[in-house]
C-alpha positions as CSV (number, residue, x, y, z in Angstrom):
1,M,-10.9,-57.4,-6.5
2,K,-11.8,-54.6,-4.2
3,K,-13.4,-53.8,-0.9
4,L,-16.3,-56.1,0.1
5,Y,-19.3,-55.5,2.3
6,F,-21.6,-57.9,4.1
7,L,-24.7,-59.4,2.6
8,F,-27.5,-61.7,4.0
9,F,-27.9,-64.5,1.4
10,F,-30.8,-66.6,0.4
11,I,-29.3,-69.1,-2.1
12,S,-31.4,-69.4,-5.2
13,Q,-31.3,-71.7,-8.2
14,I,-28.4,-69.8,-9.8
15,F,-26.0,-71.5,-7.4
16,A,-25.0,-75.1,-7.4
17,F,-23.6,-77.1,-4.5
18,G,-19.9,-76.5,-3.9
19,Q,-16.9,-77.2,-1.5
20,S,-16.8,-75.8,2.0
21,Q,-14.3,-75.2,4.9
22,N,-14.8,-74.0,8.5
23,L,-12.3,-71.3,9.2
24,A,-13.0,-71.4,13.0
25,A,-11.7,-75.0,13.2
26,L,-8.5,-74.4,11.2
27,A,-6.5,-72.9,14.1
28,Q,-6.8,-72.2,17.9
29,G,-5.9,-68.5,17.7
30,E,-8.2,-65.5,17.2
31,Y,-9.2,-65.1,13.5
32,V,-7.9,-61.8,12.2
33,A,-7.5,-61.8,8.4
34,F,-8.6,-63.6,5.2
35,N,-7.8,-62.7,1.6
36,A,-7.4,-64.3,-1.9
37,L,-4.0,-65.1,-3.4
38,F,-3.4,-64.5,-7.2
39,D,-0.5,-65.6,-9.3
40,Q,1.4,-63.2,-11.7
41,K,-1.2,-63.8,-14.4
42,E,-4.0,-62.8,-12.1
43,N,-5.3,-66.3,-11.8
44,L,-6.7,-67.3,-8.4
45,F,-4.2,-69.5,-6.5
46,G,-6.0,-69.9,-3.2
47,Y,-6.6,-68.1,0.1
48,F,-4.6,-66.8,3.1
49,T,-6.1,-67.0,6.6
50,L,-4.4,-65.5,9.7
51,Y,-4.9,-66.1,13.4
52,S,-3.4,-64.2,16.4
53,Y,-2.3,-65.6,19.7
54,G,-1.3,-62.2,21.2
55,K,1.9,-60.9,22.7
56,S,4.8,-63.3,22.9
57,G,7.7,-61.1,23.9
58,D,8.7,-57.5,24.4
59,K,8.8,-56.8,20.6
60,T,7.0,-59.9,19.2
61,K,3.5,-61.2,18.7
62,K,2.5,-64.8,17.8
63,F,0.5,-65.6,14.7
64,E,-0.5,-68.7,12.7
65,Y,-1.2,-68.8,9.0
66,V,-3.3,-71.3,7.1
67,I,-3.0,-71.5,3.2
68,L,-5.9,-73.0,1.3
69,D,-5.9,-73.9,-2.4
70,K,-8.6,-72.6,-4.7
71,N,-10.7,-75.6,-3.9
72,L,-10.5,-74.7,-0.1
73,N,-8.2,-77.6,0.8
74,P,-5.5,-76.7,3.4
75,I,-2.0,-77.0,1.9
76,A,0.1,-75.3,4.5
77,N,0.0,-73.9,8.1
78,K,2.5,-72.7,10.6
79,E,2.9,-70.6,13.8
80,F,5.3,-67.7,13.6
81,E,6.6,-64.7,15.5
82,G,5.7,-61.3,14.0
83,D,6.7,-57.8,15.1
84,I,4.6,-56.5,18.1
85,T,3.6,-53.4,16.1
86,A,1.7,-55.6,13.5
87,N,-1.9,-56.3,14.2
88,R,-2.6,-58.2,10.9
89,Y,-1.1,-59.0,7.5
90,F,-2.2,-58.9,3.9
91,A,-0.8,-61.7,1.8
92,Y,0.1,-61.7,-1.9
93,M,2.2,-64.0,-4.2
94,D,5.3,-62.6,-5.8
95,F,6.9,-63.6,-9.1
96,N,9.0,-66.3,-7.4
97,G,5.9,-68.1,-6.1
98,K,6.7,-66.9,-2.5
99,I,3.8,-65.6,-0.4
100,I,4.6,-62.2,1.1
101,L,2.9,-61.1,4.3
102,K,2.7,-57.3,4.3
103,P,1.6,-55.6,7.5
104,S,-1.9,-54.2,6.8
105,E,-2.8,-52.8,10.2
106,I,-0.2,-51.3,12.5
107,D,-0.5,-50.8,16.3
108,Y,0.9,-47.4,17.0
109,Y,0.2,-47.5,20.7
110,V,1.8,-50.8,21.8
111,L,5.2,-49.1,22.3
112,K,6.3,-45.7,23.4
113,N,7.0,-43.2,20.6
114,K,10.7,-43.4,21.0
115,D,10.6,-47.2,20.6
116,F,8.1,-47.5,17.8
117,F,9.2,-49.2,14.6
118,I,7.4,-50.2,11.4
119,P,6.8,-53.9,11.4
120,R,8.6,-56.0,8.8
121,S,7.1,-58.1,6.1
122,K,7.3,-61.9,6.1
123,E,8.0,-64.4,3.3
124,I,6.5,-67.9,3.1
125,S,8.1,-70.7,1.0
126,L,5.4,-73.2,0.1
127,Q,8.1,-75.7,-1.0
128,D,9.2,-76.4,2.5
129,N,6.6,-74.4,4.5
130,T,9.1,-72.1,6.1
131,I,8.5,-68.4,7.0
132,T,11.3,-65.8,7.4
133,N,11.6,-62.0,7.5
134,K,11.3,-60.7,3.9
135,L,14.8,-59.7,2.9
136,Y,15.2,-56.1,1.6
137,Y,18.3,-54.4,0.5
138,D,19.8,-51.0,1.0
139,Y,22.2,-49.6,-1.6
140,K,24.8,-47.1,-0.6
141,D,28.4,-46.2,-1.4
142,G,28.3,-48.7,-4.3
143,A,27.4,-51.7,-2.2
144,F,24.4,-53.7,-1.2
145,A,23.5,-54.2,2.5
146,E,20.8,-56.3,4.0
147,M,18.1,-54.4,5.9
148,A,17.7,-56.7,8.9
149,E,16.5,-55.2,12.2
150,P,14.0,-52.4,11.9
151,K,15.1,-49.0,13.2
152,S,12.9,-47.0,15.5
153,Y,11.4,-43.9,13.9
154,K,13.4,-41.7,16.3
155,A,16.8,-43.3,15.4
156,D,16.0,-43.1,11.7
157,Q,15.2,-39.4,11.9
158,K,18.4,-38.7,13.9
159,E,20.5,-40.3,11.2
160,E,18.8,-38.3,8.4
161,R,19.4,-35.0,10.3
162,A,23.0,-35.8,10.8
163,E,23.6,-36.7,7.1
164,K,21.7,-33.6,5.9
165,K,23.9,-31.4,8.2
166,E,27.1,-32.9,6.9
167,K,26.3,-33.1,3.1
168,G,23.4,-30.7,2.6
169,Y,21.2,-33.4,1.3
170,N,20.0,-37.0,2.1
171,Y,21.1,-39.8,-0.2
172,V,18.0,-41.9,-1.0
173,S,17.9,-45.3,-2.8
174,Y,15.3,-47.9,-3.5
175,V,16.2,-51.5,-4.5
176,S,13.9,-54.1,-6.0
177,E,14.4,-57.6,-7.2
178,I,12.9,-58.1,-10.6
179,K,11.4,-61.2,-12.3
180,E,13.6,-60.6,-15.4
181,G,16.6,-61.5,-13.2
182,G,18.8,-59.4,-10.8
183,F,17.9,-56.1,-9.3
184,V,17.2,-52.5,-10.2
185,A,17.8,-49.5,-8.0
186,L,16.8,-45.9,-8.1
187,E,19.1,-43.4,-6.3
188,F,19.1,-39.6,-5.9
189,N,20.1,-36.8,-3.6
190,N,17.2,-35.2,-1.7
191,Y,17.7,-31.6,-0.8
192,G,14.2,-31.2,0.6
193,N,12.7,-28.8,-2.0
194,Y,14.2,-30.7,-4.9
195,I,16.2,-33.7,-5.9
196,N,19.0,-34.3,-8.4
197,N,21.8,-36.7,-9.5
198,N,19.3,-39.5,-10.3
199,N,20.4,-42.9,-11.5
200,L,18.5,-46.0,-12.6
201,I,20.9,-48.9,-12.0
202,K,20.7,-52.6,-13.1
203,F,22.4,-55.3,-11.2
204,N,22.8,-59.0,-11.9
205,E,21.8,-61.8,-9.5
206,K,25.2,-61.5,-7.7
207,Q,24.5,-57.8,-7.1
208,K,27.2,-56.7,-9.5
209,E,26.4,-53.4,-11.4
210,I,25.7,-54.1,-15.1
211,W,24.7,-50.6,-16.2
212,R,23.3,-47.2,-15.0
213,Y,21.2,-44.6,-16.7
214,Q,21.8,-41.0,-15.4
215,Y,19.2,-38.3,-15.6
216,N,18.3,-35.1,-13.7
217,T,22.1,-34.6,-13.0
218,S,21.8,-30.9,-12.2
219,G,18.1,-30.6,-11.2
220,N,17.0,-27.7,-9.1
221,K,13.7,-26.1,-8.0
222,K,12.8,-24.7,-11.4
223,V,14.4,-27.1,-13.9
224,N,14.4,-30.9,-13.3
225,E,13.6,-34.3,-14.7
226,S,11.7,-37.3,-13.3
227,L,11.4,-40.9,-14.5
228,T,8.4,-43.2,-14.1
229,I,8.8,-46.9,-14.9
230,L,5.6,-47.9,-16.8
231,D,6.5,-51.6,-17.5
232,K,9.4,-53.9,-18.2
233,D,10.0,-57.3,-19.8
234,E,13.1,-59.4,-20.6
235,N,14.1,-57.0,-23.4
236,Y,13.1,-53.5,-22.4
237,I,12.3,-51.1,-19.6
238,Y,9.4,-48.8,-20.6
239,T,9.6,-45.4,-18.9
240,L,8.0,-41.9,-19.1
241,L,10.6,-39.2,-18.8
242,Q,9.2,-35.9,-17.6
243,N,11.0,-32.6,-18.1
244,N,9.9,-29.7,-15.9
245,D,11.0,-26.2,-16.8
246,K,9.4,-23.7,-14.4
247,K,5.7,-24.3,-15.0
248,N,6.1,-26.1,-18.4
249,K,6.0,-29.9,-18.5
250,T,7.0,-32.1,-21.4
251,F,7.0,-35.9,-21.7
252,Q,8.9,-38.5,-23.6
253,L,8.5,-42.2,-23.9
254,L,12.0,-43.5,-23.0
255,I,12.7,-47.2,-23.6
256,L,16.0,-48.7,-22.3
257,D,17.6,-52.0,-23.3
258,M,17.2,-54.3,-20.3
259,K,20.7,-55.9,-20.9
260,T,22.8,-52.8,-21.6
261,G,20.8,-49.7,-20.4
262,T,21.2,-48.0,-23.7
263,E,18.4,-45.8,-25.2
264,V,16.4,-47.8,-27.7
265,Y,13.6,-45.2,-28.2
266,K,13.1,-41.7,-27.1
267,Q,10.2,-39.7,-28.5
268,P,7.8,-37.0,-27.2
269,V,4.3,-38.1,-26.0
270,T,1.6,-35.7,-27.0
271,G,-2.2,-35.7,-27.3
272,L,-2.9,-35.4,-23.5
273,T,-2.6,-32.5,-21.1
274,P,0.6,-32.3,-19.0
275,N,-1.3,-32.9,-15.8
276,T,-2.9,-36.0,-17.3
277,L,0.5,-37.5,-18.3
278,D,1.9,-36.4,-14.9
279,A,-0.7,-38.7,-13.2
280,I,-1.1,-41.4,-15.9
281,N,0.6,-44.1,-13.8
282,S,-2.2,-44.2,-11.2
283,L,-6.0,-44.0,-11.1
284,N,-7.2,-42.7,-7.8
285,T,-10.8,-42.5,-6.6
286,Y,-12.5,-40.2,-4.1
287,S,-13.9,-43.0,-1.9
288,F,-12.5,-46.3,-3.1
289,G,-8.7,-46.1,-3.0
290,K,-6.5,-46.8,-6.0
291,I,-7.7,-48.9,-9.0
292,D,-5.5,-51.2,-11.0
293,N,-5.2,-49.0,-14.1
294,D,-3.0,-50.9,-16.6
295,K,-2.6,-54.3,-18.3
296,T,0.2,-55.7,-20.4
297,F,-0.5,-58.0,-23.4
298,D,1.9,-59.7,-25.7
299,D,1.7,-56.9,-28.2
300,K,0.8,-53.8,-26.2
301,I,0.7,-51.9,-22.9
302,V,-2.6,-50.3,-22.0
303,I,-2.8,-47.6,-19.3
304,L,-6.0,-45.8,-18.1
305,G,-5.9,-42.6,-16.3
306,R,-8.0,-39.5,-15.5
307,T,-8.0,-36.5,-17.8
308,Y,-6.9,-33.4,-15.8
309,N,-7.2,-29.7,-16.9
310,D,-4.8,-26.9,-15.9
311,D,-6.5,-26.6,-12.5
312,M,-6.0,-30.4,-11.8
313,R,-9.8,-31.0,-12.0
314,A,-10.7,-34.3,-13.6
315,T,-12.7,-33.9,-16.8
316,G,-12.9,-37.5,-18.0
317,F,-10.7,-40.5,-18.8
318,S,-7.6,-40.9,-20.9
319,R,-5.9,-44.0,-22.4
320,M,-2.3,-44.4,-23.3
321,M,-1.4,-47.4,-25.4
322,I,2.2,-48.5,-26.3
323,D,2.9,-50.8,-29.2
324,K,5.6,-53.2,-28.0
325,K,6.9,-53.9,-31.5
326,T,7.0,-50.4,-33.0
327,F,7.0,-48.4,-29.7
328,A,4.3,-46.2,-31.2
329,V,2.2,-44.4,-28.6
330,D,-1.5,-43.9,-29.0
331,T,-3.3,-41.4,-26.7
332,K,-7.0,-40.9,-26.6
333,E,-9.5,-39.3,-24.1
334,I,-13.2,-39.5,-23.3
335,P,-14.5,-36.2,-21.8
336,Y,-17.3,-36.6,-19.2
337,E,-19.4,-34.2,-21.4
338,S,-19.4,-36.8,-24.2
339,L,-21.5,-39.0,-22.0
340,K,-24.5,-36.7,-22.0
341,P,-26.4,-38.8,-24.5
342,Y,-26.2,-41.7,-21.9
343,V,-26.0,-40.0,-18.5
344,K,-28.6,-37.4,-17.6
345,N,-27.3,-34.0,-16.4
346,I,-23.6,-35.0,-16.4
347,D,-21.4,-31.9,-16.4
348,A,-17.7,-31.4,-17.4
349,Y,-16.4,-32.6,-14.1
350,G,-18.5,-35.8,-13.8
351,Y,-21.2,-34.4,-11.5
352,V,-24.6,-35.7,-12.3
353,E,-27.3,-34.4,-9.8
354,M,-27.8,-33.3,-6.2
355,G,-24.1,-33.3,-5.3
356,Y,-23.5,-36.8,-6.7
357,F,-20.6,-37.4,-9.1
358,L,-19.2,-40.5,-11.0
359,D,-16.5,-42.1,-8.9
360,P,-14.6,-45.0,-10.6
361,R,-14.8,-48.5,-9.1
362,D,-12.9,-50.8,-11.5
363,A,-11.5,-51.1,-14.9
364,Y,-11.5,-54.1,-17.3
365,F,-8.9,-54.4,-20.1
366,M,-9.5,-56.5,-23.2
367,K,-6.9,-57.8,-25.6
368,D,-8.0,-55.6,-28.5
369,G,-7.4,-52.4,-26.4
370,S,-11.0,-51.8,-25.5
371,I,-11.7,-50.9,-21.8
372,G,-14.7,-51.3,-19.5
373,I,-14.9,-48.6,-16.8
374,L,-17.3,-49.1,-13.9
375,M,-18.4,-46.0,-11.9
376,E,-20.8,-45.3,-9.1
377,K,-22.8,-42.2,-8.3
378,Y,-21.3,-41.0,-5.0
379,K,-22.0,-38.1,-2.7
380,P,-19.4,-37.5,0.1
381,E,-20.2,-37.1,3.7
382,G,-21.3,-33.6,4.7
383,Q,-21.2,-31.9,8.1
384,Y,-24.7,-33.1,8.9
385,S,-25.2,-35.8,6.3
386,A,-24.0,-39.4,5.6
387,P,-22.0,-40.5,2.5
388,K,-24.4,-41.9,-0.1
389,T,-24.3,-44.0,-3.3
390,T,-26.9,-44.6,-6.0
391,D,-26.7,-46.0,-9.5
392,L,-23.7,-47.8,-11.1
393,V,-22.6,-46.6,-14.6
394,Y,-20.7,-49.0,-16.8
395,L,-18.9,-47.4,-19.7
396,F,-17.5,-49.7,-22.4
397,T,-15.2,-48.5,-25.2
398,D,-14.1,-49.9,-28.5
399,K,-10.5,-50.6,-29.4
400,D,-10.0,-46.9,-30.4
401,F,-11.2,-45.7,-27.0
402,K,-14.5,-44.4,-28.4
403,V,-17.7,-44.9,-26.4
404,S,-19.3,-48.1,-27.5
405,E,-22.0,-48.5,-24.9
406,V,-23.1,-47.1,-21.5
407,K,-25.3,-49.1,-19.2
408,I,-26.9,-47.6,-16.1
409,F,-27.7,-50.0,-13.3
410,E,-30.3,-48.3,-11.2
411,K,-30.3,-49.1,-7.5
412,E,-31.6,-47.8,-4.2
413,K,-29.8,-45.1,-2.3
414,T,-27.3,-46.5,0.2
415,K,-26.2,-44.4,3.2
416,W,-23.0,-44.8,5.4
417,A,-21.2,-46.9,2.8
418,N,-18.7,-45.8,0.2
419,S,-19.8,-48.4,-2.4
420,D,-22.2,-51.2,-3.3
421,Y,-19.6,-52.6,-5.8
422,L,-18.1,-55.9,-4.7
423,F,-15.4,-57.4,-6.9
424,S,-14.6,-58.7,-10.4
425,Q,-12.5,-61.3,-12.2
426,Y,-11.5,-62.1,-15.7
427,L,-12.9,-65.2,-17.5
428,N,-11.7,-67.4,-20.3
429,D,-8.0,-66.4,-20.2
430,G,-8.8,-62.7,-20.0
431,E,-11.1,-62.6,-23.0
432,D,-14.2,-61.9,-20.8
433,V,-15.1,-60.4,-17.4
434,V,-17.6,-60.8,-14.6
435,F,-18.3,-58.3,-11.9
436,F,-20.6,-58.2,-8.9
437,Y,-22.5,-55.6,-7.0
438,R,-25.2,-55.4,-4.3
439,D,-28.5,-53.5,-4.1
440,F,-30.7,-52.8,-1.0
441,Q,-34.4,-52.7,-1.9
442,K,-37.7,-52.5,-0.1
443,D,-40.4,-54.9,-1.3
444,A,-43.4,-52.9,-2.6
445,V,-45.9,-55.3,-1.0
446,T,-44.4,-56.6,2.2
447,K,-42.2,-53.5,2.8
448,Q,-39.4,-55.9,3.9
449,K,-35.8,-54.8,3.2
450,N,-33.7,-57.3,1.3
451,W,-30.4,-57.3,-0.5
452,N,-30.0,-58.4,-4.1
453,L,-26.7,-59.7,-5.6
454,Y,-26.2,-58.8,-9.2
455,I,-23.9,-60.9,-11.3
456,N,-22.8,-59.2,-14.6
457,T,-21.0,-60.9,-17.4
458,L,-19.5,-59.6,-20.6
459,I,-18.7,-62.7,-22.6
460,G,-18.0,-62.6,-26.3
461,G,-19.0,-59.0,-26.4
462,K,-22.5,-59.8,-25.1
463,F,-23.6,-58.4,-21.7
464,N,-25.8,-60.5,-19.4
465,Q,-27.1,-59.9,-15.8
466,E,-28.4,-62.3,-13.2
467,M,-30.0,-61.3,-9.9
468,V,-30.0,-63.3,-6.7
469,P,-32.6,-62.3,-4.0
470,I,-31.2,-62.0,-0.5
471,S,-32.8,-62.2,2.9
472,A,-31.7,-62.5,6.6
473,K,-31.2,-65.9,8.1
474,D,-30.8,-66.7,11.8
475,D,-28.4,-63.8,12.4
476,F,-25.8,-65.3,10.1
477,L,-23.9,-62.8,8.0
478,V,-22.7,-64.0,4.6
479,Y,-20.0,-62.2,2.7
480,P,-19.5,-62.8,-1.1
481,Y,-15.9,-63.1,-2.3
482,V,-14.0,-64.0,-5.3
483,G,-13.8,-67.8,-6.2
484,K,-12.2,-69.8,-8.9
485,E,-13.5,-69.3,-12.4
486,G,-17.2,-70.2,-12.6
487,Y,-17.7,-70.1,-8.8
488,I,-18.3,-67.5,-6.1
489,L,-17.1,-67.9,-2.5
490,L,-19.7,-67.3,0.2
491,R,-18.5,-66.7,3.8
492,E,-21.1,-67.3,6.5
493,M,-20.3,-65.8,9.9
494,N,-21.9,-65.7,13.4
495,E,-19.4,-64.3,16.0
496,K,-21.6,-65.3,19.0
497,E,-21.5,-68.9,17.9
498,K,-17.9,-68.8,16.8
499,F,-19.1,-69.8,13.3
500,N,-16.9,-68.8,10.3
501,K,-17.6,-71.0,7.3
502,I,-16.7,-70.5,3.7
503,R,-18.0,-72.4,0.7
504,L,-17.8,-72.4,-3.1
505,E,-21.0,-72.2,-5.0
506,R,-21.0,-72.7,-8.8
507,L,-22.4,-69.9,-10.9
508,N,-24.6,-71.1,-13.8
509,Y,-23.7,-68.5,-16.4
């Protein structure tokens, strides 16, 4: 579910009548945010809407939230005081069923530099419709401490400088509550150019230390270790242990027992370049931010990353798959050059023609280990030229990460936009997927410019595409957005008339 762009809709026969809600009538404040809420299994729970009433104190701002269920029925609303440095919040649901409001736009100019502070996150309990500051913990000197009032940036920097002067390093720790029960903390000493004395620590619900795993105890600039947590469950913590010796990097799959912290499995990971494994935990794009690049199933963990050469240039895609029963690791890669039978003029670095290259937009993970990768031909902004996009390229692999099929969705060139891709969602308990994109086309006869919405489904291994013609209507803008399974949410807006309506329309696929 990614960045969305406006469309002008003409509703065709592919849509059936659905539920609706007027966002402008839900609260008296100024509308500032709207986003979908998903549970831990990536199922749509509902929607979050935020309204602002402006400054309410020297360091506070008044907001109101309204929570809708997936059928657009209001189920909770409340006014609350947020930090004055927060302009808006993005909402998500954590593993406890709480709704977390994370500041998504910060006002850096509302306070003087010496007084500026990062706004705090909020936590909504739907059980009693209460909202409080999200509670975070600091771990230092063997004890937990609640992180309550935010420090100003200047005060925080002053404390760090004093500690560095006294000890020669800054002690750093990160604490997270985990769904498996209790907390985990990562701690280390930061010398500036390197870190050492790392510990991964497990605590119970009462914040009592259960175990700790030490690594990188004597790390320096040339020789050191780092640990990346790939996944965890009630039995194990799956990590990637990286050993750096000057310019040489080696990697091991390290699995720790969740209850005791003992090493259950520790074996080298091979088959991919060191730079590929170094970056395997994230999939960055040039123009679209980060993409969700992994999925955990009952029997396996599947991770998708870019393939990088020694010069850190991307040369394709890599998959790392971990068997949760045997802990066996399977690594595979698809070079860009292997797509030449499907994508004209593609080179070793994903460039296709006229300065365009394939930039990833989304990834879809199937239970058998196969992956769908959606890319878009993108050309960055130049000194005297706008950013541009053209065709979408959909690569689908088999369970062994071999190219099964490549589809090219030809579309008109779009300027001043990073993407024409809209969003996706899994169907039928994760067995299938649907994704949406737009296309701007000029009618060959009338020369009128219209948008088309393309609805693409991969159900039971069979691909199908539906197209909805689009046209302007009375200066109303309509944004497509993710709806409950089998539906799409259409949001119709007209700021001059204070009109902001959402409705669910059934998709007949």
